[in-house]
Structure formats: structure tokens, C-alpha cells
ZALO-589601 format. One record per residue: residue number from 1; residue in one letter; x, y, z of N, C-alpha, C, O, CB in turn. Coordinates in steps of 0.2 Angstrom, whole numbers. Glycine has a CB too. Example, Ala and Ser with C-alpha at 12.3 -4.5 7.8 and 13.67 -1.06 7.14 Angstrom:
! residues 2
+------+------+-------+-------+-------+-------+-------+-------+-------+-------+-------+-------+-------+-------+-------+-------+-------+
: resi : resn :   n_X :   n_Y :   n_Z :  ca_X :  ca_Y :  ca_Z :   c_X :   c_Y :   c_Z :   o_X :   o_Y :   o_Z :  cb_X :  cb_Y :  cb_Z :
+------+------+-------+-------+-------+-------+-------+-------+-------+-------+-------+-------+-------+-------+-------+-------+-------+
:    1 :    A :    66 :   -28 :    39 :    62 :   -22 :    39 :    66 :   -16 :    39 :    71 :   -17 :    42 :    57 :   -22 :    45 :
:    2 :    S :    64 :   -11 :    35 :    68 :    -5 :    36 :    64 :     0 :    39 :    67 :     6 :    40 :    70 :    -3 :    29 :
+------+------+-------+-------+-------+-------+-------+-------+-------+-------+-------+-------+-------+-------+-------+-------+-------+
//
This chain:
! residues 110
+------+------+-------+-------+-------+-------+-------+-------+-------+-------+-------+-------+-------+-------+-------+-------+-------+
: resi : resn :   n_X :   n_Y :   n_Z :  ca_X :  ca_Y :  ca_Z :   c_X :   c_Y :   c_Z :   o_X :   o_Y :   o_Z :  cb_X :  cb_Y :  cb_Z :
+------+------+-------+-------+-------+-------+-------+-------+-------+-------+-------+-------+-------+-------+-------+-------+-------+
:    1 :    M :   158 :   -58 :   356 :   158 :   -52 :   358 :   162 :   -51 :   365 :   161 :   -55 :   369 :   151 :   -49 :   359 :
:    2 :    D :   166 :   -46 :   365 :   170 :   -45 :   371 :   166 :   -41 :   376 :   162 :   -36 :   374 :   177 :   -42 :   369 :
:    3 :    V :   166 :   -43 :   382 :   163 :   -39 :   387 :   168 :   -35 :   391 :   173 :   -37 :   393 :   159 :   -44 :   392 :
:    4 :    L :   166 :   -29 :   391 :   171 :   -24 :   394 :   170 :   -25 :   402 :   164 :   -26 :   404 :   170 :   -17 :   392 :
:    5 :    P :   175 :   -24 :   406 :   174 :   -24 :   413 :   169 :   -19 :   415 :   169 :   -13 :   412 :   181 :   -23 :   416 :
:    6 :    A :   166 :   -20 :   421 :   161 :   -15 :   424 :   164 :    -8 :   425 :   161 :    -3 :   425 :   158 :   -18 :   430 :
:    7 :    R :   170 :    -8 :   427 :   174 :    -2 :   428 :   174 :     3 :   422 :   173 :     9 :   423 :   181 :    -3 :   431 :
:    8 :    S :   175 :     1 :   416 :   175 :     5 :   411 :   168 :     7 :   408 :   168 :    12 :   405 :   179 :     1 :   405 :
:    9 :    L :   163 :     4 :   410 :   156 :     6 :   408 :   154 :    12 :   412 :   150 :    16 :   410 :   152 :     0 :   409 :
:   10 :    E :   157 :    12 :   418 :   155 :    18 :   423 :   159 :    24 :   420 :   165 :    24 :   419 :   156 :    17 :   430 :
:   11 :    M :   155 :    30 :   419 :   158 :    36 :   417 :   160 :    40 :   423 :   156 :    40 :   428 :   154 :    40 :   412 :
:   12 :    P :   165 :    43 :   423 :   167 :    47 :   429 :   162 :    53 :   429 :   160 :    55 :   424 :   174 :    50 :   429 :
:   13 :    P :   161 :    56 :   435 :   156 :    62 :   436 :   159 :    68 :   432 :   165 :    69 :   432 :   155 :    64 :   443 :
:   14 :    A :   154 :    71 :   428 :   156 :    77 :   424 :   159 :    83 :   429 :   156 :    84 :   433 :   151 :    79 :   420 :
:   15 :    R :   165 :    85 :   427 :   167 :    91 :   431 :   166 :    97 :   426 :   168 :    97 :   420 :   175 :    90 :   432 :
:   16 :    L :   164 :   102 :   429 :   164 :   109 :   426 :   170 :   112 :   425 :   174 :   113 :   430 :   159 :   113 :   429 :
:   17 :    P :   172 :   114 :   419 :   179 :   118 :   419 :   177 :   125 :   421 :   175 :   129 :   417 :   181 :   117 :   411 :
:   18 :    W :   179 :   126 :   427 :   178 :   133 :   430 :   181 :   139 :   426 :   178 :   144 :   426 :   180 :   133 :   437 :
:   19 :    L :   186 :   138 :   423 :   190 :   143 :   419 :   185 :   145 :   413 :   184 :   150 :   412 :   196 :   141 :   417 :
:   20 :    L :   182 :   140 :   410 :   178 :   141 :   404 :   171 :   144 :   407 :   169 :   149 :   403 :   176 :   134 :   401 :
:   21 :    V :   169 :   142 :   412 :   163 :   145 :   415 :   164 :   153 :   417 :   160 :   157 :   415 :   160 :   141 :   422 :
:   22 :    G :   170 :   154 :   420 :   171 :   161 :   422 :   172 :   165 :   416 :   170 :   171 :   415 :   178 :   161 :   426 :
:   23 :    A :   176 :   162 :   411 :   177 :   166 :   404 :   170 :   167 :   401 :   169 :   173 :   398 :   181 :   162 :   400 :
:   24 :    S :   165 :   162 :   401 :   159 :   163 :   398 :   155 :   169 :   402 :   152 :   173 :   398 :   155 :   157 :   398 :
:   25 :    I :   155 :   169 :   408 :   152 :   174 :   412 :   155 :   181 :   411 :   151 :   186 :   410 :   152 :   173 :   420 :
:   26 :    L :   162 :   181 :   410 :   165 :   187 :   409 :   163 :   190 :   402 :   162 :   196 :   401 :   173 :   186 :   409 :
:   27 :    L :   163 :   185 :   397 :   161 :   187 :   390 :   153 :   190 :   390 :   152 :   194 :   387 :   161 :   181 :   385 :
:   28 :    A :   149 :   186 :   394 :   142 :   189 :   394 :   142 :   196 :   397 :   138 :   200 :   395 :   138 :   184 :   398 :
:   29 :    L :   145 :   197 :   403 :   145 :   203 :   406 :   148 :   209 :   401 :   145 :   214 :   400 :   150 :   203 :   412 :
:   30 :    L :   153 :   207 :   397 :   156 :   212 :   392 :   151 :   213 :   387 :   151 :   219 :   384 :   163 :   209 :   389 :
:   31 :    L :   147 :   208 :   385 :   142 :   209 :   380 :   137 :   214 :   382 :   134 :   218 :   378 :   139 :   202 :   377 :
:   32 :    V :   134 :   212 :   388 :   129 :   216 :   391 :   131 :   224 :   392 :   128 :   228 :   390 :   127 :   214 :   398 :
:   33 :    Y :   138 :   225 :   394 :   140 :   231 :   395 :   141 :   235 :   388 :   139 :   241 :   387 :   147 :   231 :   398 :
:   34 :    T :   143 :   231 :   383 :   144 :   234 :   376 :   137 :   236 :   373 :   136 :   241 :   371 :   147 :   229 :   372 :
:   35 :    L :   132 :   232 :   374 :   125 :   233 :   372 :   122 :   239 :   375 :   119 :   243 :   372 :   121 :   227 :   372 :
:   36 :    F :   122 :   238 :   382 :   118 :   243 :   386 :   123 :   249 :   388 :   120 :   255 :   388 :   115 :   240 :   392 :
:   37 :    G :   128 :   248 :   390 :   133 :   253 :   393 :   135 :   257 :   387 :   137 :   263 :   389 :   139 :   250 :   397 :
:   38 :    G :   136 :   255 :   382 :   139 :   259 :   376 :   133 :   261 :   371 :   134 :   266 :   368 :   144 :   255 :   372 :
:   39 :    Y :   128 :   257 :   371 :   122 :   259 :   366 :   118 :   264 :   369 :   116 :   269 :   365 :   118 :   252 :   365 :
:   40 :    L :   116 :   264 :   375 :   112 :   269 :   377 :   115 :   276 :   377 :   111 :   281 :   375 :   110 :   268 :   385 :
:   41 :    P :   121 :   277 :   379 :   124 :   284 :   379 :   125 :   286 :   371 :   124 :   292 :   369 :   131 :   284 :   382 :
:   42 :    A :   126 :   281 :   367 :   127 :   283 :   360 :   120 :   285 :   357 :   120 :   289 :   353 :   130 :   277 :   356 :
:   43 :    K :   115 :   281 :   359 :   108 :   283 :   357 :   106 :   290 :   359 :   103 :   294 :   355 :   103 :   278 :   359 :
:   44 :    R :   108 :   292 :   365 :   106 :   299 :   368 :   110 :   304 :   364 :   107 :   309 :   362 :   108 :   299 :   375 :
:   45 :    R :   116 :   302 :   363 :   121 :   307 :   359 :   118 :   308 :   352 :   118 :   314 :   349 :   128 :   304 :   358 :
:   46 :    A :   115 :   303 :   349 :   113 :   303 :   342 :   106 :   307 :   342 :   105 :   311 :   338 :   111 :   296 :   339 :
:   47 :    A :   102 :   306 :   347 :    96 :   310 :   348 :    98 :   318 :   349 :    95 :   322 :   346 :    92 :   308 :   354 :
:   48 :    S :   103 :   319 :   353 :   105 :   326 :   354 :   108 :   329 :   348 :   106 :   335 :   346 :   111 :   326 :   359 :
:   49 :    L :   111 :   325 :   344 :   114 :   328 :   337 :   108 :   329 :   332 :   109 :   334 :   328 :   119 :   323 :   334 :
:   50 :    E :   103 :   325 :   332 :    97 :   326 :   328 :    94 :   332 :   330 :    92 :   336 :   325 :    93 :   320 :   328 :
:   51 :    R :    93 :   334 :   336 :    90 :   340 :   339 :    94 :   346 :   336 :    91 :   351 :   334 :    89 :   340 :   346 :
:   52 :    E :   100 :   345 :   337 :   105 :   351 :   335 :   105 :   352 :   328 :   105 :   358 :   325 :   112 :   349 :   337 :
:   53 :    L :   104 :   346 :   324 :   104 :   347 :   317 :    97 :   350 :   314 :    97 :   354 :   310 :   104 :   340 :   313 :
:   54 :    R :    92 :   348 :   318 :    85 :   352 :   316 :    86 :   359 :   318 :    83 :   363 :   314 :    80 :   348 :   320 :
:   55 :    A :    89 :   361 :   323 :    89 :   368 :   325 :    94 :   372 :   320 :    92 :   377 :   318 :    93 :   369 :   332 :
:   56 :    L :    99 :   368 :   317 :   103 :   371 :   312 :   100 :   372 :   306 :   100 :   377 :   302 :   110 :   367 :   311 :
:   57 :    Y :    96 :   367 :   304 :    92 :   368 :   298 :    87 :   374 :   298 :    86 :   378 :   293 :    88 :   361 :   296 :
:   58 :    A :    84 :   375 :   304 :    79 :   380 :   305 :    83 :   387 :   305 :    80 :   391 :   302 :    75 :   379 :   312 :
:   59 :    R :    88 :   387 :   308 :    92 :   393 :   307 :    94 :   395 :   300 :    94 :   401 :   298 :    99 :   393 :   312 :
:   60 :    E :    96 :   390 :   297 :    98 :   391 :   290 :    92 :   393 :   285 :    93 :   398 :   281 :   101 :   384 :   287 :
:   61 :    A :    87 :   390 :   287 :    81 :   393 :   283 :    79 :   400 :   285 :    77 :   404 :   280 :    75 :   388 :   285 :
:   62 :    E :    80 :   402 :   291 :    79 :   409 :   293 :    84 :   413 :   289 :    82 :   419 :   287 :    80 :   410 :   301 :
:   63 :    L :    90 :   411 :   289 :    95 :   415 :   286 :    94 :   416 :   278 :    96 :   421 :   275 :   102 :   412 :   287 :
:   64 :    Q :    92 :   410 :   275 :    90 :   411 :   268 :    85 :   416 :   267 :    85 :   419 :   262 :    88 :   403 :   266 :
:   65 :    T :    80 :   416 :   271 :    75 :   421 :   270 :    77 :   428 :   271 :    75 :   432 :   267 :    69 :   419 :   276 :
:   66 :    K :    82 :   429 :   276 :    84 :   436 :   276 :    89 :   437 :   270 :    89 :   443 :   268 :    89 :   436 :   283 :
:   67 :    V :    92 :   433 :   268 :    97 :   434 :   262 :    92 :   436 :   256 :    93 :   440 :   252 :   101 :   428 :   260 :
:   68 :    A :    87 :   432 :   255 :    82 :   433 :   250 :    79 :   440 :   250 :    78 :   444 :   245 :    76 :   428 :   249 :
:   69 :    Q :    77 :   442 :   256 :    74 :   449 :   258 :    80 :   454 :   256 :    78 :   459 :   253 :    72 :   450 :   265 :
:   70 :    T :    86 :   453 :   258 :    91 :   458 :   257 :    92 :   459 :   250 :    94 :   464 :   247 :    97 :   456 :   261 :
:   71 :    E :    92 :   453 :   246 :    93 :   454 :   239 :    88 :   457 :   235 :    89 :   460 :   230 :    94 :   447 :   236 :
:   72 :    Q :    82 :   457 :   238 :    76 :   460 :   235 :    76 :   468 :   237 :    73 :   472 :   233 :    69 :   457 :   237 :
:   73 :    R :    79 :   470 :   242 :    79 :   477 :   244 :    81 :   482 :   238 :    78 :   487 :   237 :    83 :   478 :   250 :
:   74 :    P :    87 :   481 :   235 :    89 :   485 :   230 :    84 :   485 :   224 :    83 :   491 :   221 :    96 :   483 :   228 :
:   75 :    W :    82 :   480 :   222 :    77 :   479 :   217 :    71 :   483 :   219 :    68 :   487 :   215 :    75 :   472 :   215 :
:   76 :    M :    68 :   483 :   225 :    62 :   486 :   227 :    64 :   494 :   227 :    60 :   498 :   225 :    60 :   484 :   234 :
:   77 :    R :    70 :   496 :   229 :    72 :   503 :   229 :    72 :   505 :   222 :    70 :   511 :   221 :    79 :   504 :   233 :
:   78 :    D :    75 :   501 :   218 :    75 :   504 :   211 :    68 :   505 :   208 :    67 :   509 :   204 :    79 :   498 :   206 :
:   79 :    Q :    63 :   500 :   210 :    57 :   501 :   207 :    53 :   507 :   210 :    50 :   510 :   207 :    52 :   494 :   209 :
:   80 :    Q :    54 :   508 :   217 :    52 :   514 :   220 :    55 :   520 :   217 :    51 :   525 :   216 :    53 :   514 :   227 :
:   81 :    L :    61 :   520 :   215 :    64 :   526 :   212 :    61 :   527 :   205 :    60 :   533 :   203 :    72 :   525 :   212 :
:   82 :    I :    60 :   522 :   202 :    57 :   523 :   195 :    50 :   526 :   195 :    49 :   530 :   192 :    57 :   516 :   191 :
:   83 :    A :    46 :   523 :   200 :    40 :   526 :   201 :    40 :   533 :   203 :    36 :   537 :   201 :    36 :   521 :   206 :
:   84 :    V :    44 :   535 :   208 :    44 :   542 :   211 :    47 :   546 :   205 :    44 :   552 :   204 :    49 :   542 :   217 :
:   85 :    T :    52 :   544 :   201 :    54 :   548 :   195 :    49 :   549 :   190 :    48 :   555 :   188 :    60 :   545 :   192 :
:   86 :    A :    45 :   544 :   189 :    39 :   545 :   184 :    34 :   550 :   187 :    31 :   554 :   183 :    36 :   538 :   182 :
:   87 :    E :    33 :   549 :   193 :    28 :   554 :   196 :    30 :   561 :   196 :    27 :   565 :   195 :    26 :   551 :   203 :
:   88 :    R :    37 :   562 :   198 :    40 :   568 :   197 :    39 :   571 :   190 :    38 :   577 :   189 :    47 :   568 :   200 :
:   89 :    D :    41 :   567 :   185 :    41 :   570 :   178 :    34 :   571 :   176 :    32 :   576 :   173 :    44 :   564 :   174 :
:   90 :    A :    29 :   567 :   179 :    22 :   569 :   177 :    20 :   575 :   180 :    16 :   579 :   177 :    17 :   563 :   179 :
:   91 :    L :    22 :   576 :   187 :    20 :   583 :   190 :    24 :   589 :   187 :    21 :   594 :   186 :    22 :   582 :   197 :
:   92 :    A :    30 :   588 :   184 :    33 :   593 :   181 :    30 :   595 :   174 :    29 :   601 :   173 :    41 :   591 :   179 :
:   93 :    R :    27 :   590 :   171 :    24 :   591 :   164 :    17 :   595 :   166 :    15 :   599 :   163 :    22 :   585 :   160 :
:   94 :    R :    14 :   592 :   171 :     7 :   596 :   173 :     9 :   603 :   175 :     5 :   607 :   174 :     4 :   592 :   179 :
:   95 :    L :    14 :   604 :   179 :    16 :   611 :   181 :    17 :   615 :   175 :    15 :   621 :   174 :    22 :   611 :   185 :
:   96 :    E :    21 :   613 :   170 :    22 :   617 :   164 :    16 :   618 :   160 :    15 :   624 :   158 :    27 :   613 :   159 :
:   97 :    D :    11 :   613 :   160 :     5 :   614 :   157 :     1 :   620 :   160 :    -2 :   624 :   157 :     0 :   608 :   156 :
:   98 :    V :     1 :   619 :   167 :    -3 :   624 :   171 :     0 :   631 :   170 :    -4 :   636 :   169 :    -3 :   622 :   178 :
:   99 :    E :     7 :   632 :   170 :    10 :   638 :   169 :     8 :   641 :   162 :     7 :   647 :   161 :    18 :   637 :   170 :
:  100 :    R :     8 :   637 :   157 :     6 :   639 :   150 :    -1 :   641 :   150 :    -3 :   647 :   147 :     7 :   633 :   145 :
:  101 :    Q :    -5 :   638 :   153 :   -12 :   640 :   154 :   -13 :   646 :   157 :   -17 :   651 :   156 :   -17 :   634 :   157 :
:  102 :    L :    -9 :   647 :   163 :    -9 :   653 :   166 :    -7 :   659 :   162 :    -9 :   665 :   162 :    -5 :   653 :   173 :
:  103 :    A :    -1 :   658 :   159 :     1 :   663 :   154 :    -4 :   665 :   149 :    -4 :   671 :   147 :     8 :   661 :   151 :
:  104 :    V :    -7 :   660 :   146 :   -12 :   661 :   141 :   -18 :   665 :   144 :   -20 :   670 :   141 :   -15 :   655 :   138 :
:  105 :    A :   -20 :   663 :   150 :   -25 :   667 :   154 :   -23 :   674 :   155 :   -28 :   678 :   155 :   -27 :   663 :   160 :
:  106 :    R :   -17 :   675 :   157 :   -15 :   682 :   159 :   -15 :   686 :   152 :   -16 :   692 :   152 :    -8 :   682 :   162 :
:  107 :    G :   -13 :   683 :   147 :   -12 :   686 :   141 :   -19 :   688 :   138 :   -20 :   694 :   135 :    -9 :   682 :   135 :
:  108 :    L :   -24 :   685 :   139 :   -31 :   686 :   137 :   -34 :   692 :   141 :   -38 :   696 :   139 :   -35 :   680 :   138 :
:  109 :    R :   -32 :   693 :   147 :   -34 :   698 :   152 :   -32 :   705 :   149 :   -35 :   710 :   150 :   -33 :   697 :   159 :
:  110 :    R :   -26 :   705 :   147 :   -23 :   712 :   145 :   -25 :   714 :   139 :   -23 :   719 :   137 :   -16 :   711 :   146 :
+------+------+-------+-------+-------+-------+-------+-------+-------+-------+-------+-------+-------+-------+-------+-------+-------+
//
């Protein structure tokens, strides 16, 4: 077996590659900024948009109710007109009956 000289067995002290360390720190900072610097404003914006969407849904429901009421108005007017016309016709018939009875009563007196 060959014996290596003592010099080759000793390892040189490990040197840190400062460029790699700096790039790693820069990458970590970029990651932190992306996660927190970009995430938090985006989360706030999403919450704001959700609130706005809820408000729009509520407004749409309100408008749908108004549309339904507006669509029912002509129908209700028609129903009221039919009822009033029927009442007027009934009153006219009753008036004719009363006038006939009055004419008969006047005819009997003479």
C-alpha cells in the first residue's frame, strides 16, 4: 500500500464563496419581498374587491326587486280597472232597477 505524504492528507481550510453567499442572501431577500411585499397588498386588494362584489350583488338584488315591482304595476292596475269597471256596472244595474221600481211606484200612485 502506498502511503501518501502528510502534506496531501491535510485539507486546505474551507473558503466561503462570497459571491454565492451574497447571491443566496439576495435571493432570500427577493423571496421575502415577493411573499410579503407583494402578497399582503394583493390580499388587501382581493378583500376590497370581495366587499365591492358583495355590495354590487346587494344592489343587483335591490334593482331586481324594483324591476319585479314595476312589472307588477300594470297587472295590478289592470286588476283594479277590472274591479272598478265591474263595480260601476253593478251600480249602473242597481240604478236601473231602482229607477224602474221608482217608475212603477209612481205609476201606482196615479
